[in-house]
C-alpha positions as CSV (number, residue, x, y, z in Angstrom):
1,M,0.0,0.0,0.0
2,E,1.3,3.4,-0.9
3,C,0.8,5.8,1.9
4,E,1.8,9.5,2.2
5,L,2.0,10.8,5.8
6,T,1.5,14.5,6.6
7,N,0.5,16.8,9.5
8,M,-1.2,20.1,10.1
9,I,-1.3,22.3,13.2
10,M,-3.8,24.9,14.5
11,I,-1.8,27.3,16.7
12,E,-4.1,29.4,18.8
13,N,-3.2,32.6,20.7
14,P,-4.5,32.0,24.2
15,E,-5.2,35.7,24.8
16,T,-7.0,36.7,21.6
17,H,-8.2,33.2,20.5
18,E,-7.1,34.0,17.0
19,V,-5.4,31.2,15.0
20,L,-2.3,31.3,12.8
21,A,-3.1,30.9,9.1
22,L,-0.8,30.5,6.2
23,N,-1.7,31.8,2.7
24,R,0.0,29.2,0.6
25,V,1.5,30.1,-2.7
26,K,3.8,27.2,-3.4
27,S,1.5,24.3,-3.5
28,W,-2.1,23.6,-2.2
29,T,-2.7,27.3,-2.7
30,G,-5.0,29.3,-0.5
31,V,-5.4,29.8,3.2
32,S,-4.8,26.8,5.6
33,F,-2.8,26.0,8.7
34,P,0.9,25.2,8.8
35,G,1.9,21.6,8.2
36,G,3.8,19.3,5.9
37,H,5.2,15.8,5.3
38,V,6.5,13.4,7.9
39,E,10.1,12.8,7.1
40,K,12.0,9.5,7.4
41,G,12.7,8.6,11.1
42,E,10.2,11.2,12.5
43,S,7.1,10.7,14.5
44,F,3.9,12.7,13.6
45,T,4.5,14.9,16.7
46,Q,8.1,15.5,15.8
47,S,7.2,16.4,12.3
48,V,4.5,18.9,13.3
49,I,6.9,20.6,15.7
50,R,9.5,20.9,12.9
51,E,6.9,22.1,10.3
52,A,5.5,24.7,12.6
53,K,9.0,26.1,13.1
54,E,9.9,26.1,9.4
55,E,6.6,27.6,8.3
56,T,5.9,30.1,11.1
57,G,9.1,30.7,13.1
58,L,7.4,29.6,16.3
59,D,8.6,26.9,18.7
60,I,5.4,25.0,19.6
61,K,4.9,22.9,22.7
62,N,2.6,20.1,23.7
63,P,0.8,19.7,20.3
64,K,-2.4,17.6,20.9
65,L,-3.7,15.2,18.3
66,C,-7.3,16.3,17.6
67,G,-8.2,14.3,14.5
68,I,-7.3,12.8,11.2
69,T,-8.0,13.6,7.6
70,H,-7.4,10.9,5.0
71,W,-7.9,10.4,1.3
72,C,-8.2,7.2,-0.6
73,H,-7.4,6.8,-4.3
74,R,-10.3,5.4,-6.3
75,D,-8.3,3.1,-8.4
76,S,-5.5,2.0,-6.2
77,D,-4.7,1.3,-2.6
78,A,-2.9,4.7,-2.2
79,R,-3.7,6.8,0.9
80,Y,-2.9,10.3,1.9
81,I,-3.1,10.8,5.7
82,V,-3.0,14.1,7.6
83,A,-2.6,14.0,11.4
84,L,-4.3,17.1,12.8
85,Y,-2.9,18.8,15.9
86,K,-3.8,21.8,18.1
87,T,-1.7,23.9,20.5
88,S,-1.9,27.2,22.3
89,E,1.6,26.9,23.7
90,Y,4.4,28.5,21.7
91,S,7.3,30.9,21.9
92,G,9.2,33.1,19.5
93,E,8.2,35.6,16.8
94,I,6.2,34.7,13.7
95,L,7.8,35.2,10.4
96,D,6.3,37.7,7.9
97,K,6.6,35.2,5.1
98,T,8.3,32.0,4.0
99,E,8.7,30.3,0.7
100,E,5.3,28.7,1.4
101,G,3.5,32.1,1.7
102,S,2.5,34.8,4.2
103,I,1.5,34.2,7.8
104,F,-1.2,36.0,9.7
105,W,-3.5,35.8,12.7
106,V,-7.2,35.3,12.0
107,N,-10.4,34.9,14.0
108,K,-11.8,31.4,13.7
109,S,-15.1,32.7,12.5
110,D,-13.5,34.7,9.6
111,F,-12.2,31.8,7.4
112,D,-15.2,32.3,5.1
113,K,-13.7,35.6,4.0
114,Y,-10.6,33.9,2.4
115,K,-9.9,31.7,-0.5
116,L,-9.1,28.5,1.3
117,S,-6.8,25.7,0.1
118,P,-8.8,23.0,-1.6
119,N,-11.0,21.0,0.9
120,F,-9.5,22.9,3.8
121,D,-13.1,23.7,4.9
122,G,-13.5,20.0,5.7
123,Y,-10.3,20.1,7.8
124,L,-11.6,23.1,9.6
125,K,-14.8,21.2,10.6
126,V,-12.5,18.7,12.4
127,F,-10.3,21.4,14.0
128,L,-13.3,23.5,15.2
129,S,-15.7,20.9,16.4
130,D,-15.9,17.7,18.4
131,K,-15.6,15.6,15.2
132,N,-12.3,13.8,14.8
133,E,-12.2,12.5,11.3
134,S,-12.7,13.6,7.7
135,F,-12.5,11.4,4.6
136,G,-12.5,11.8,0.9
137,L,-11.9,9.9,-2.4
138,Y,-9.6,11.1,-5.1
139,D,-8.3,10.1,-8.5
140,D,-5.8,11.6,-10.9
141,N,-8.2,14.3,-12.1
142,N,-9.9,15.5,-8.9
143,E,-11.0,15.1,-5.3
144,D,-14.5,14.5,-4.1
145,D,-16.0,16.6,-1.4
146,M,-14.9,15.2,1.9
147,I,-17.2,13.9,4.6
148,V,-16.7,14.7,8.2
149,L,-17.4,11.7,10.5
C-alpha cells in the first residue's frame, strides 16, 4: 500500500483566541494551517513541531492530536493521511513570510472571508468541532468533497 503521511497544526493565541493561518502560494494554494510531510525517522508529533518552526518561526509545545483527515485513491490502494494537531503553547516571533507564503492571525469565524486551500473547509470542521475524522476519495483528475465523520 502506498501511503503518504503528513501533518497540520492549528496554533491558537491563548489571549485573543485567533489562530495562525498560512496563505499558501507554493502548493495547495490558498489559506490553511501550517503543516507538511512526515520525514524518514520522524514521529507525527516531531514532524508537526518541525513544520511549525519552518513555516511560522514559532517553537510550539505540547501539540495535541485532535483528529485525522485521509484520502483514498479510487483506483489503487494509495492513501494520503493528515494527522491534525492543536496547541496554544508557543514561543518566538512569527515570520512575515516564508517560501510557502504569508502568515497572519485570523479569527476562527472569519475563514469564510478567504480563498481556502482545496478542501480545507473540511479540515476546519474537524479542528473547530468535536468531530475527529474527515475522509474523501480522489483520482488523478480531482478530489471529491470530503465527509466529516
